[in-house]
N, C-alpha and C positions, 0 to 999 in steps of 0.2 A: 504493500500500500504506500509506504514511504517513497519507494522508487518511482511509482506511478505519479505521485505528487510532485516529485522533482522534475519529471518529464513535462508535466503540465506547466509548472512554473517556468521552466526553461523555454518552452514554446511560447508562453505568454510574454516572456522577456524579449525574445527575438522579434516577436510581432511588434511590440511597442518600440523596440530599438530601431526597427526598420522604418516605422512611421516617423520617429524622431530624426533619423538620418536623412529622410527625404524632405521633411518639413523645414527644419532649422537651417541647414546649409543653403537650401533654395531661397529662403528669406534673406539670409546674409548676402548671398550672391547679388542681390538687388542693390545693396548699399555699400559693400565692402570697399569698392574702389574710391569711395568718397571719405574713407576713414584713414587717418594717419597710420603709417606702417606699424609703429610700435603699439598701436591699440588693436591691431587686427588679430593678434594671437588671443587676447582675452575675449574679444567679441566672438571669434569663431571657435578656435581649438579648445580653449578653456571651458567656455560655456557648453559646447557640445559634449565635451568629455565629462563634465559634471552631470549632465543629463544621463549619459550612459552608465556611469558608476552608481548613481542613485537609483536608476531603474533596476539595476541588478541587485542593489541592496534591498529595495522595497519588495521586489517580486521574488527574487531567488534567495534572499537572506545572506548575500555575500557582503560582509562588513569589513572594516579595516581599522587598524590601530597603528598610529605613527609614533615612532620613538626618535627623538633628536630633531624635532622640527626647528628648534632654536639654532641648529647648526647651519641653516641655510644663510649664506652670506648676502650682503647687499651688493657687493661688487660682482661683475660678470665672472663666470667660471665655466668649466666643462663638467657637465653632469654625466656620471657613468653609472649605469645600473645593469644588473643581471636581467636576463630576458626569459620568461617562462610562459607568458600568455598575452592575450590582447589587453587584459585588465590594466597592467602597468603602463601600457602605451596611452591609455586614457588617463589614469590617475596622475602620472607624472606631469601631464599638461596642466594640472590644477595647482601644483606646488609653487611654480615660479612663472611669472608673466611680466614682460614678454619673454619668450624663449624661441629657439629654433631647434630643429631636429634633423638628424641624418635618416633618410628614408629610402626604401627601394623606389626606383623610378616608376614602377608599375602602379604604385598606390595612387598616383595622380590621375589615373584613368578610372578610378572607382566612381560610379555615378553619384552625383550630388556632392558628397563630402570631398571627394578627390578634386572635383572641379573647383570647389571653393578653396580648397587647400592651396591651390596654385597661387592665390593672392598673398599668402604668407611667405611664399618663395622659400620653401624648405630646401635643404641640401639633398638633392636626389642623386643616388649613385647607381651604377650598373654593376651588379655583383660579379658578372662574368669578366670584368676588367679591374682587378684589385689595385693595380698600379695607378690607373686613372682615378679610381675611387679615393685613394689616399690623397692624391693631388687635389681633388675637389674639396675634400674635407679640410685640408690644410689652408687652401687659399680662401674659400668661401667662409669657413669657420672663423678664421682670423679676422676677416672683415666684419663679421657679426660681433665678435668679442670686442673689437676696437670701437664698435658702435654701442657698447654696453648691453649686448644681448647674449645671454647664456646659451650654450649649445648642449643638447641632450644626445647621448650616443649609447647604443647597446653594443658593446664590443664583441659579444659572442656572435653577432651577425644573424643568428637564428634562435628560435625558441628551444629551450631544453626542459626536460621534465623536472618537477619539484625534487630537490635533493641532489640534482646534478648541476655542474657548472662547466660550461664549455671553455675552449681556448679563447683568450682575449686577443683581438687584433690590436695593433699599436696606434690605430687611427686617433682614438680619443686622447691617449697619453701624449702622442706626438703633437697633436694640435695644442694641448695645454702647454707643453714645453716650448713650442715655437712661439706661442702667444704670450708666454710668461704669466700664465694665470693658474689659479688653484684648481684642483679637481674635487668635486663634491661626490663622494661615493654613496650609493644607495643599494641596499639589499632587501629582498622581499621573497615571500613564499606564495605568490599569487597562484602559481600552478597547482597548489594543493586544493583550491576551491574552484578555480577556473582553469581546468587542465587543457593543455593545447591539443591533446590527442583524444579528447572526449567532448561530445556535444553538451552533455548535462552539467549544469552548475551545481555545486554542493554548498549548502549553508555553512558558514563559519567566519572566522575573523582573520583576515590577511594581516600578517605582521610586516610592517615597513620600517626599516632602520636607515636613518640618515646620519652619516658619519660627519666628523669635523672635516673641514676643508683640508686637503693634502697639498702641501706646497710642492712646486716643481723646480724651485730655485736650485741651481747647481746639480741637477739630476738629469740623467738621460731618460729617454722614453721607455726603454726596456725596464729600468729600475722602477720608474713610476708605475708602469703597467703591472709589474709583479706586486708592488705594494697594494695597489687598488684591488687586484684579484684576490690576494691573500686576505684582505679585510672583509671583502664580500663573502668569501668562502667560510671564514670564521663565523660571520653572522648567520649564514644559512645553516651552519651546523647546530646553531642554538635554537632554531625555529622548531 
């Protein structure tokens, strides 16, 4: 009976989420070009993401608890998080605004939201060309940071099951080192309740850990990359 209830709730969530994804971005498309660039993230990505995570909370019972919210700096930084599901791609948009994100180029072709997302001008990469992707992250990311806009990166590049942590690319650490900014590490266990390999959402409380900013001064990208990955791995082990 409980399993059937979870199926019904998950179906109801996706139905409401689909309506929200069609309605809100379509509305924003009508006005976003008249909005200053730094306000566009809050208007589109943050508000749409808030709708998504609260729909999942109200309908499926997927809640969250944040540890270390006070560690978010006022100055621009590179935000690095592990990647387990779609949930964190929504939630992390709500923590800092404005911000920009490294995305797969294909996401811009998603009807409604992808079309509106183009107005935020995210850093879009082609996964089949890693060298070009790193170059884009460095050049476009540094320009954003110089303009006081933080950059969010998932260095695993793909989603991994809860309890597993993939290899980190050096794109995020390399950007932080070249721009001489701190890294804000974030760890979470979203995949426990919003698994990537299952359609059904499970009620529970996602744990989100925000670490203190890590300096890149005098460090190489490999050293910084290892420090960030070790911190995230330690936090995941405590979930």
